[in-house]
N, CA, C and O atoms as CSV, one atom per row, in Angstrom:
chain,resi,resn,atom,element,x,y,z
A,1,MET,N,N,-2.631,8.950,6.932
A,1,MET,CA,C,-1.706,7.993,8.069
A,1,MET,C,C,-0.630,7.799,7.177
A,1,MET,O,O,-0.673,7.623,5.959
A,2,ARG,N,N,0.624,7.870,8.159
A,2,ARG,CA,C,2.040,7.156,7.382
A,2,ARG,C,C,2.408,5.904,6.988
A,2,ARG,O,O,1.429,5.360,6.476
A,3,ALA,N,N,2.907,5.535,6.989
A,3,ALA,CA,C,3.333,4.117,7.128
A,3,ALA,C,C,4.381,3.901,8.314
A,3,ALA,O,O,4.737,5.041,8.613
A,4,ILE,N,N,4.852,3.252,8.894
A,4,ILE,CA,C,5.645,2.539,9.742
A,4,ILE,C,C,6.672,2.237,8.693
A,4,ILE,O,O,6.722,1.551,7.672
A,5,PRO,N,N,7.351,2.909,9.261
A,5,PRO,CA,C,8.935,2.914,9.205
A,5,PRO,C,C,9.710,1.866,8.803
A,5,PRO,O,O,9.346,0.877,9.439
A,6,LEU,N,N,10.789,1.543,7.899
A,6,LEU,CA,C,11.372,-0.114,7.614
A,6,LEU,C,C,12.279,-1.264,9.137
A,6,LEU,O,O,12.493,-2.387,9.593
A,7,PRO,N,N,12.572,0.960,9.330
A,7,PRO,CA,C,13.728,0.048,10.372
A,7,PRO,C,C,12.574,-0.844,11.598
A,7,PRO,O,O,12.490,-1.968,12.093
A,8,VAL,N,N,11.908,0.337,11.655
A,8,VAL,CA,C,10.709,-0.495,12.750
A,8,VAL,C,C,10.079,-1.500,13.218
A,8,VAL,O,O,9.816,-2.092,14.265
A,9,ARG,N,N,9.861,-1.511,11.706
A,9,ARG,CA,C,8.760,-2.544,11.013
A,9,ARG,C,C,10.178,-3.832,11.395
A,9,ARG,O,O,10.019,-4.721,12.231
A,10,GLN,N,N,11.368,-3.668,10.655
A,10,GLN,CA,C,12.667,-5.280,11.248
A,10,GLN,C,C,12.872,-5.185,12.069
A,10,GLN,O,O,13.313,-6.257,12.483
A,11,ARG,N,N,12.853,-3.786,13.480
A,11,ARG,CA,C,12.182,-4.628,14.466
A,11,ARG,C,C,11.208,-4.917,16.041
A,11,ARG,O,O,11.424,-5.133,17.234
A,12,ILE,N,N,10.253,-4.778,15.258
A,12,ILE,CA,C,9.091,-5.436,14.838
A,12,ILE,C,C,9.388,-6.852,15.233
A,12,ILE,O,O,9.535,-7.348,16.350
A,13,ILE,N,N,9.454,-7.529,13.686
A,13,ILE,CA,C,9.606,-8.568,13.521
A,13,ILE,C,C,11.397,-9.528,14.314
A,13,ILE,O,O,11.136,-10.656,13.895
A,14,GLN,N,N,12.037,-9.610,14.661
A,14,GLN,CA,C,12.951,-9.710,15.868
A,14,GLN,C,C,12.732,-9.279,16.620
A,14,GLN,O,O,13.018,-8.196,16.108
A,15,LEU,N,N,12.296,-8.896,17.975
A,15,LEU,CA,C,11.459,-8.644,19.241
A,15,LEU,C,C,10.464,-9.804,18.676
A,15,LEU,O,O,10.986,-10.900,18.878
A,16,TYR,N,N,9.219,-9.914,18.044
A,16,TYR,CA,C,8.598,-11.747,17.693
A,16,TYR,C,C,9.069,-12.807,17.938
A,16,TYR,O,O,8.685,-13.565,18.829
A,17,GLU,N,N,10.408,-13.080,16.794
A,17,GLU,CA,C,11.311,-13.552,16.866
A,17,GLU,C,C,12.067,-14.275,18.125
A,17,GLU,O,O,12.488,-15.427,18.239
A,18,GLN,N,N,12.082,-13.041,19.126
A,18,GLN,CA,C,12.736,-13.059,20.641
A,18,GLN,C,C,11.332,-13.974,21.496
A,18,GLN,O,O,11.554,-14.554,22.559
A,19,GLY,N,N,10.354,-13.977,21.044
A,19,GLY,CA,C,8.573,-14.330,21.338
A,19,GLY,C,C,8.700,-13.128,22.577
A,19,GLY,O,O,8.638,-13.295,23.795
A,20,LYS,N,N,8.866,-12.082,21.933
A,20,LYS,CA,C,7.947,-10.780,23.073
A,20,LYS,C,C,6.648,-10.977,22.132
A,20,LYS,O,O,6.583,-11.456,21.000
A,21,SER,N,N,5.387,-10.322,23.172
A,21,SER,CA,C,4.151,-10.349,22.495
A,21,SER,C,C,3.618,-9.143,22.325
A,21,SER,O,O,4.171,-8.057,22.498
A,22,THR,N,N,2.639,-9.341,22.016
A,22,THR,CA,C,2.162,-7.464,21.344
A,22,THR,C,C,2.216,-6.942,21.630
A,22,THR,O,O,2.982,-6.041,21.287
A,23,ARG,N,N,1.554,-6.921,22.463
A,23,ARG,CA,C,1.873,-5.929,23.907
A,23,ARG,C,C,2.296,-5.418,24.305
A,23,ARG,O,O,1.861,-4.531,25.039
A,24,ASP,N,N,4.165,-5.837,23.894
A,24,ASP,CA,C,5.146,-5.953,25.027
A,24,ASP,C,C,5.617,-4.900,23.890
A,24,ASP,O,O,6.269,-3.907,24.211
A,25,ILE,N,N,5.320,-5.116,22.786
A,25,ILE,CA,C,5.885,-4.467,21.942
A,25,ILE,C,C,5.550,-3.242,21.180
A,25,ILE,O,O,6.231,-2.363,20.653
A,26,SER,N,N,4.089,-3.505,21.309
A,26,SER,CA,C,3.354,-2.016,21.104
A,26,SER,C,C,3.804,-0.878,22.605
A,26,SER,O,O,4.213,0.273,22.451
A,27,GLU,N,N,3.723,-1.147,23.153
A,27,GLU,CA,C,4.361,-0.555,24.128
A,27,GLU,C,C,5.166,-0.063,23.436
A,27,GLU,O,O,4.973,0.773,22.554
A,28,PHE,N,N,7.185,-1.038,24.127
A,28,PHE,CA,C,7.697,-0.622,23.662
A,28,PHE,C,C,8.177,0.710,22.802
A,28,PHE,O,O,8.680,1.772,23.168
A,29,LEU,N,N,7.745,0.112,21.292
A,29,LEU,CA,C,7.527,1.009,20.401
A,29,LEU,C,C,7.133,2.857,20.050
A,29,LEU,O,O,7.594,3.890,19.564
A,30,GLY,N,N,5.155,1.860,21.174
A,30,GLY,CA,C,5.075,3.673,20.958
A,30,GLY,C,C,4.305,3.337,19.416
A,30,GLY,O,O,4.820,3.651,18.343
A,31,PHE,N,N,3.019,2.662,19.546
A,31,PHE,CA,C,2.713,2.382,17.883
A,31,PHE,C,C,1.776,0.875,18.763
A,31,PHE,O,O,2.202,-0.094,19.392
A,32,CYS,N,N,0.551,1.278,18.436
A,32,CYS,CA,C,-0.815,0.800,18.830
A,32,CYS,C,C,-0.604,-0.859,19.094
A,32,CYS,O,O,0.585,-1.147,19.236
A,33,VAL,N,N,-1.309,-1.721,19.162
A,33,VAL,CA,C,-1.259,-3.339,19.639
A,33,VAL,C,C,-1.508,-3.500,18.064
A,33,VAL,O,O,-0.557,-3.618,17.291
A,34,ALA,N,N,-2.725,-3.498,17.670
A,34,ALA,CA,C,-3.673,-2.861,16.021
A,34,ALA,C,C,-2.186,-2.670,14.663
A,34,ALA,O,O,-2.130,-3.555,13.809
A,35,ALA,N,N,-1.496,-1.920,14.631
A,35,ALA,CA,C,-0.134,-1.580,13.590
A,35,ALA,C,C,0.560,-2.139,14.412
A,35,ALA,O,O,1.663,-1.877,13.933
A,36,VAL,N,N,0.921,-3.179,16.000
A,36,VAL,CA,C,1.998,-3.682,15.150
A,36,VAL,C,C,1.566,-5.831,14.891
A,36,VAL,O,O,2.488,-6.618,14.676
A,37,ARG,N,N,0.174,-6.269,14.984
A,37,ARG,CA,C,0.346,-7.394,14.734
A,37,ARG,C,C,-0.190,-7.597,13.215
A,37,ARG,O,O,-0.247,-8.610,12.518
A,38,ARG,N,N,-0.745,-5.571,12.842
A,38,ARG,CA,C,-1.055,-6.170,11.245
A,38,ARG,C,C,0.655,-5.731,10.692
A,38,ARG,O,O,0.578,-4.748,9.955
A,39,VAL,N,N,1.621,-6.048,10.808
A,39,VAL,CA,C,3.404,-5.682,10.468
A,39,VAL,C,C,3.826,-7.527,9.927
A,39,VAL,O,O,4.248,-8.195,8.983
A,40,ARG,N,N,3.197,-7.634,11.714
A,40,ARG,CA,C,3.542,-8.930,11.272
A,40,ARG,C,C,2.264,-9.720,10.843
A,40,ARG,O,O,2.468,-10.876,10.473
A,41,GLN,N,N,1.270,-9.371,10.840
A,41,GLN,CA,C,0.325,-10.538,9.582
A,41,GLN,C,C,0.957,-10.190,7.949
A,41,GLN,O,O,1.321,-10.951,7.053
A,42,GLN,N,N,0.894,-8.623,8.040
A,42,GLN,CA,C,2.096,-9.322,6.798
A,42,GLN,C,C,3.215,-9.527,5.943
A,42,GLN,O,O,3.432,-9.738,4.750
A,43,PHE,N,N,3.735,-9.408,6.823
A,43,PHE,CA,C,5.141,-9.738,6.895
A,43,PHE,C,C,4.531,-11.557,6.117
A,43,PHE,O,O,4.647,-12.008,4.977
A,44,LYS,N,N,3.987,-12.071,7.223
A,44,LYS,CA,C,3.426,-13.586,6.216
A,44,LYS,C,C,2.982,-13.297,5.060
A,44,LYS,O,O,3.475,-13.266,3.933
A,45,GLN,N,N,1.951,-13.082,5.510
A,45,GLN,CA,C,1.352,-13.431,3.796
A,45,GLN,C,C,1.993,-12.978,3.084
A,45,GLN,O,O,1.636,-13.537,2.047
A,46,ARG,N,N,3.168,-11.955,2.688
A,46,ARG,CA,C,3.415,-11.033,1.642
A,46,ARG,C,C,5.477,-11.997,1.134
A,46,ARG,O,O,5.974,-12.512,0.133
A,47,GLY,N,N,6.047,-11.630,2.972
A,47,GLY,CA,C,6.839,-12.145,2.679
A,47,GLY,C,C,8.109,-10.502,3.198
A,47,GLY,O,O,9.083,-10.474,3.950
A,48,THR,N,N,7.611,-9.673,2.573
A,48,THR,CA,C,8.405,-8.174,2.912
A,48,THR,C,C,8.475,-7.777,3.736
A,48,THR,O,O,7.328,-7.916,4.159
A,49,LEU,N,N,8.940,-7.348,4.380
A,49,LEU,CA,C,8.192,-5.547,5.375
A,49,LEU,C,C,8.079,-4.450,4.503
A,49,LEU,O,O,7.541,-3.520,5.105
A,50,GLN,N,N,8.410,-4.106,3.121
A,50,GLN,CA,C,7.614,-3.105,2.644
A,50,GLN,C,C,6.375,-2.527,2.606
A,50,GLN,O,O,5.316,-3.155,2.587
A,51,PRO,N,N,6.471,-1.562,2.597
A,51,PRO,CA,C,5.034,-0.745,3.257
A,51,PRO,C,C,4.642,-0.515,2.032
A,51,PRO,O,O,5.200,0.304,1.301
A,52,GLN,N,N,3.270,-1.483,1.570
A,52,GLN,CA,C,2.528,-0.762,0.351
A,52,GLN,C,C,1.404,0.777,-0.114
A,52,GLN,O,O,0.252,0.950,-0.511
A,53,THR,N,N,2.427,1.501,0.189
A,53,THR,CA,C,1.976,2.508,-0.104
A,53,THR,C,C,2.037,2.848,-0.991
A,53,THR,O,O,2.736,3.862,-0.989
A,54,HIS,N,N,1.484,2.463,-2.468
A,54,HIS,CA,C,1.055,2.558,-3.938
A,54,HIS,C,C,-0.357,2.025,-3.948
A,54,HIS,O,O,-1.128,2.506,-4.778
A,55,LEU,N,N,-0.692,1.294,-3.306
A,55,LEU,CA,C,-2.047,0.539,-3.010
A,55,LEU,C,C,-2.952,1.508,-2.727
A,55,LEU,O,O,-4.136,1.511,-3.065
A,56,CYS,N,N,-2.262,2.485,-1.978
A,56,CYS,CA,C,-3.523,3.659,-1.358
A,56,CYS,C,C,-3.801,4.999,-2.270
A,56,CYS,O,O,-3.020,5.317,-3.167
A,57,GLY,N,N,-4.721,5.589,-2.030
A,57,GLY,CA,C,-5.679,7.013,-2.280
A,57,GLY,C,C,-6.721,5.773,-3.203
A,57,GLY,O,O,-6.773,4.556,-3.023
A,58,ARG,N,N,-7.550,6.718,-4.317
A,58,ARG,CA,C,-8.774,7.170,-5.063
A,58,ARG,C,C,-7.611,6.802,-6.202
A,58,ARG,O,O,-6.461,7.189,-6.411
A,59,LYS,N,N,-8.821,5.536,-7.034
A,59,LYS,CA,C,-8.367,4.925,-8.133
A,59,LYS,C,C,-9.088,6.645,-9.426
A,59,LYS,O,O,-10.042,7.401,-9.241
A,60,THR,N,N,-8.150,6.597,-10.476
A,60,THR,CA,C,-8.718,6.942,-11.005
A,60,THR,C,C,-10.025,6.564,-12.016
A,60,THR,O,O,-10.193,5.393,-12.357
A,61,LEU,N,N,-10.827,7.506,-12.417
A,61,LEU,CA,C,-12.563,7.375,-13.683
A,61,LEU,C,C,-12.050,7.547,-14.429
A,61,LEU,O,O,-12.827,7.378,-15.369
A,62,LEU,N,N,-10.077,8.118,-15.229
A,62,LEU,CA,C,-10.148,8.254,-15.979
A,62,LEU,C,C,-9.143,6.370,-16.835
A,62,LEU,O,O,-8.027,5.862,-16.946
A,63,THR,N,N,-10.477,6.138,-17.149
A,63,THR,CA,C,-10.202,4.143,-18.292
A,63,THR,C,C,-9.099,4.287,-19.300
A,63,THR,O,O,-8.334,5.250,-19.364
A,64,GLY,N,N,-9.097,3.727,-19.715
A,64,GLY,CA,C,-8.514,3.555,-21.182
A,64,GLY,C,C,-9.844,4.053,-22.228
A,64,GLY,O,O,-9.804,4.996,-23.017
A,65,GLY,N,N,-11.045,3.100,-21.971
A,65,GLY,CA,C,-11.782,3.233,-22.882
A,65,GLY,C,C,-13.126,4.837,-23.326
A,65,GLY,O,O,-13.998,5.126,-24.146
A,66,ARG,N,N,-12.274,5.536,-21.828
A,66,ARG,CA,C,-12.981,6.955,-21.744
A,66,ARG,C,C,-11.928,7.959,-21.785
A,66,ARG,O,O,-12.099,9.178,-21.770
A,67,LYS,N,N,-10.231,6.999,-21.867
A,67,LYS,CA,C,-9.071,8.353,-22.875
A,67,LYS,C,C,-9.773,8.740,-24.621
A,67,LYS,O,O,-9.829,9.744,-25.331
A,68,ALA,N,N,-10.360,6.823,-24.767
A,68,ALA,CA,C,-10.147,7.519,-26.151
A,68,ALA,C,C,-11.903,7.959,-27.201
A,68,ALA,O,O,-12.299,8.363,-28.294
A,69,ARG,N,N,-12.285,7.587,-26.118
A,69,ARG,CA,C,-13.206,8.422,-26.263
A,69,ARG,C,C,-13.696,9.683,-25.988
A,69,ARG,O,O,-14.851,10.088,-26.114
A,70,LEU,N,N,-12.589,10.339,-25.551
A,70,LEU,CA,C,-13.288,11.980,-24.863
A,70,LEU,C,C,-11.766,11.773,-26.484
A,70,LEU,O,O,-12.022,11.674,-27.685
A,71,GLN,N,N,-10.845,11.775,-26.052
A,71,GLN,CA,C,-9.745,11.945,-27.278
A,71,GLN,C,C,-10.496,12.141,-29.058
A,71,GLN,O,O,-10.066,12.971,-29.859
A,72,LYS,N,N,-12.054,10.844,-29.456
A,72,LYS,CA,C,-12.209,11.351,-30.197
A,72,LYS,C,C,-13.772,12.278,-30.403
A,72,LYS,O,O,-14.326,12.524,-31.474
A,73,LEU,N,N,-14.170,12.617,-29.198
A,73,LEU,CA,C,-14.523,13.692,-29.247
A,73,LEU,C,C,-13.881,15.276,-28.850
A,73,LEU,O,O,-14.627,16.233,-29.060
A,74,VAL,N,N,-13.159,15.410,-28.552
A,74,VAL,CA,C,-12.456,16.233,-28.734
A,74,VAL,C,C,-12.093,16.523,-30.296
A,74,VAL,O,O,-12.338,17.558,-30.916
A,75,ALA,N,N,-11.498,15.441,-30.739
A,75,ALA,CA,C,-11.418,15.203,-32.390
A,75,ALA,C,C,-12.400,16.310,-33.581
A,75,ALA,O,O,-12.263,17.220,-34.399
A,76,ALA,N,N,-13.265,15.553,-33.030
A,76,ALA,CA,C,-14.352,15.676,-33.512
A,76,ALA,C,C,-15.209,17.529,-33.961
A,76,ALA,O,O,-15.687,18.153,-34.909
A,77,GLN,N,N,-14.868,17.672,-32.285
A,77,GLN,CA,C,-15.344,19.493,-31.700
A,77,GLN,C,C,-14.007,19.849,-31.296
A,77,GLN,O,O,-13.722,19.495,-30.152
A,78,PRO,N,N,-13.191,20.406,-31.887
A,78,PRO,CA,C,-12.092,21.124,-30.980
A,78,PRO,C,C,-12.442,22.200,-30.640
A,78,PRO,O,O,-11.458,22.914,-30.446
A,79,ASP,N,N,-13.647,22.849,-30.410
A,79,ASP,CA,C,-14.113,24.081,-29.738
A,79,ASP,C,C,-14.943,23.491,-28.214
A,79,ASP,O,O,-14.936,23.901,-27.054
A,80,ALA,N,N,-15.418,22.687,-28.703
A,80,ALA,CA,C,-16.333,22.266,-27.290
A,80,ALA,C,C,-15.953,22.304,-26.104
A,80,ALA,O,O,-14.979,21.662,-25.711
A,81,THR,N,N,-17.046,23.471,-24.950
A,81,THR,CA,C,-16.978,23.507,-23.560
A,81,THR,C,C,-16.171,22.351,-23.246
A,81,THR,O,O,-15.677,21.457,-23.932
A,82,LEU,N,N,-16.181,22.684,-21.736
A,82,LEU,CA,C,-15.799,21.473,-20.722
A,82,LEU,C,C,-17.368,20.598,-20.094
A,82,LEU,O,O,-17.207,19.597,-19.397
A,83,ALA,N,N,-18.730,21.058,-20.399
A,83,ALA,CA,C,-19.118,21.341,-19.918
A,83,ALA,C,C,-19.431,19.649,-21.087
A,83,ALA,O,O,-19.398,18.422,-20.992
A,84,GLU,N,N,-19.619,20.369,-21.750
A,84,GLU,CA,C,-20.683,19.943,-23.571
A,84,GLU,C,C,-19.530,18.095,-23.495
A,84,GLU,O,O,-20.012,16.975,-23.662
A,85,LEU,N,N,-17.989,18.427,-23.192
A,85,LEU,CA,C,-17.316,16.719,-23.585
A,85,LEU,C,C,-17.809,15.901,-21.670
A,85,LEU,O,O,-17.794,14.672,-21.607
A,86,GLY,N,N,-18.050,16.423,-20.822
A,86,GLY,CA,C,-18.132,16.212,-19.645
A,86,GLY,C,C,-19.734,15.209,-19.904
A,86,GLY,O,O,-19.905,14.005,-19.712
A,87,ALA,N,N,-20.708,16.247,-20.390
A,87,ALA,CA,C,-22.115,15.619,-20.981
A,87,ALA,C,C,-22.289,14.764,-22.384
A,87,ALA,O,O,-23.377,14.749,-22.960
A,88,ARG,N,N,-21.210,14.096,-22.864
A,88,ARG,CA,C,-21.157,13.701,-23.796
A,88,ARG,C,C,-19.867,11.938,-23.887
A,88,ARG,O,O,-19.713,11.099,-24.775
A,89,MET,N,N,-19.004,12.164,-21.987
A,89,MET,CA,C,-19.399,11.335,-22.476
A,89,MET,C,C,-19.974,9.459,-21.592
A,89,MET,O,O,-21.120,9.529,-22.036
A,90,ASP,N,N,-19.976,8.409,-20.985
A,90,ASP,CA,C,-20.698,7.562,-21.278
A,90,ASP,C,C,-21.451,7.881,-19.751
A,90,ASP,O,O,-22.382,7.089,-19.605
A,91,ARG,N,N,-21.332,8.655,-18.782
A,91,ARG,CA,C,-21.208,8.850,-17.468
A,91,ARG,C,C,-21.314,10.424,-17.733
A,91,ARG,O,O,-20.657,10.912,-18.653
A,92,PRO,N,N,-22.184,11.263,-16.888
A,92,PRO,CA,C,-22.039,12.879,-16.565
A,92,PRO,C,C,-20.281,13.100,-15.954
A,92,PRO,O,O,-20.022,12.206,-15.148
A,93,PHE,N,N,-19.693,13.581,-16.065
A,93,PHE,CA,C,-18.678,14.424,-15.619
A,93,PHE,C,C,-19.066,16.023,-15.385
A,93,PHE,O,O,-20.034,16.585,-15.895
A,94,ARG,N,N,-18.276,16.511,-14.666
A,94,ARG,CA,C,-18.409,17.280,-13.808
A,94,ARG,C,C,-17.105,17.843,-15.130
A,94,ARG,O,O,-16.541,17.080,-15.914
A,95,THR,N,N,-16.841,19.813,-15.010
A,95,THR,CA,C,-16.425,19.956,-15.725
A,95,THR,C,C,-14.604,20.174,-14.939
A,95,THR,O,O,-13.650,20.253,-15.713
A,96,SER,N,N,-14.404,20.237,-13.582
A,96,SER,CA,C,-13.177,20.240,-13.347
A,96,SER,C,C,-13.166,18.768,-13.781
A,96,SER,O,O,-13.656,18.910,-14.902
A,97,THR,N,N,-12.995,17.766,-13.689
A,97,THR,CA,C,-12.793,17.188,-14.365
A,97,THR,C,C,-12.932,16.664,-15.600
A,97,THR,O,O,-13.313,15.493,-15.600
A,98,MET,N,N,-12.743,17.160,-16.650
A,98,MET,CA,C,-12.755,17.345,-18.055
A,98,MET,C,C,-11.570,18.352,-17.757
A,98,MET,O,O,-10.506,18.066,-18.308
A,99,ASP,N,N,-11.589,19.222,-17.152
A,99,ASP,CA,C,-10.445,20.003,-18.001
A,99,ASP,C,C,-8.596,19.007,-16.616
A,99,ASP,O,O,-7.392,19.210,-16.775
A,100,LEU,N,N,-9.175,18.232,-15.696
A,100,LEU,CA,C,-8.045,17.848,-15.466
A,100,LEU,C,C,-7.319,16.541,-16.203
A,100,LEU,O,O,-6.114,16.323,-16.078
A,101,TRP,N,N,-8.531,15.406,-17.267
A,101,TRP,CA,C,-8.208,14.377,-17.937
A,101,TRP,C,C,-8.364,15.378,-18.999
A,101,TRP,O,O,-8.932,14.726,-19.876
A,102,LEU,N,N,-8.209,16.533,-19.438
A,102,LEU,CA,C,-7.628,17.122,-20.548
A,102,LEU,C,C,-5.666,17.413,-20.818
A,102,LEU,O,O,-4.786,16.886,-21.500
A,103,ARG,N,N,-5.743,18.341,-20.004
A,103,ARG,CA,C,-4.298,17.868,-18.728
A,103,ARG,C,C,-3.559,17.184,-19.254
A,103,ARG,O,O,-2.624,17.200,-20.055
A,104,LYS,N,N,-4.510,16.148,-18.282
A,104,LYS,CA,C,-3.036,15.302,-18.051
A,104,LYS,C,C,-3.054,13.562,-20.272
A,104,LYS,O,O,-2.541,12.461,-20.476
A,105,LEU,N,N,-3.806,14.369,-20.983
A,105,LEU,CA,C,-3.842,13.786,-21.621
A,105,LEU,C,C,-3.116,14.828,-22.711
A,105,LEU,O,O,-2.818,14.473,-23.851
A,106,VAL,N,N,-2.908,16.004,-22.248
A,106,VAL,CA,C,-1.508,16.419,-22.690
A,106,VAL,C,C,-3.409,17.579,-24.683
A,106,VAL,O,O,-3.101,17.956,-25.814
A,107,LEU,N,N,-4.531,17.610,-24.174
A,107,LEU,CA,C,-5.349,17.902,-25.031
A,107,LEU,C,C,-5.444,19.700,-24.707
A,107,LEU,O,O,-5.992,20.560,-25.397
A,108,CYS,N,N,-5.108,19.767,-24.125
A,108,CYS,CA,C,-5.288,21.865,-23.679
A,108,CYS,C,C,-4.113,21.788,-23.054
A,108,CYS,O,O,-3.433,20.847,-22.647
A,109,PRO,N,N,-3.923,23.687,-23.050
A,109,PRO,CA,C,-3.522,24.115,-22.685
A,109,PRO,C,C,-2.240,24.485,-21.194
A,109,PRO,O,O,-1.806,25.624,-21.021
């Protein structure tokens, strides 16, 4: 789901300031009541209308400690397979994860 555009968010706040109800605003702008209410609540809490899209999505499992461990494993045994590297981490990881991490760390072409 995409964030509500900034001009629409500004319009929602303007309509609230004019005394319009949440239901009226949602019907007028074509958004659900919950979305309109959420814009107003977030504006009150954060003081800005900018969407927080950078907080969306899954967080990486490649922590600083895992980066260091993976780099040490590769340095100790450069010809290790992805399966071997995945099995030697602090918990088992699949070969696809190891491949992604090695590419991210530029340890393989």
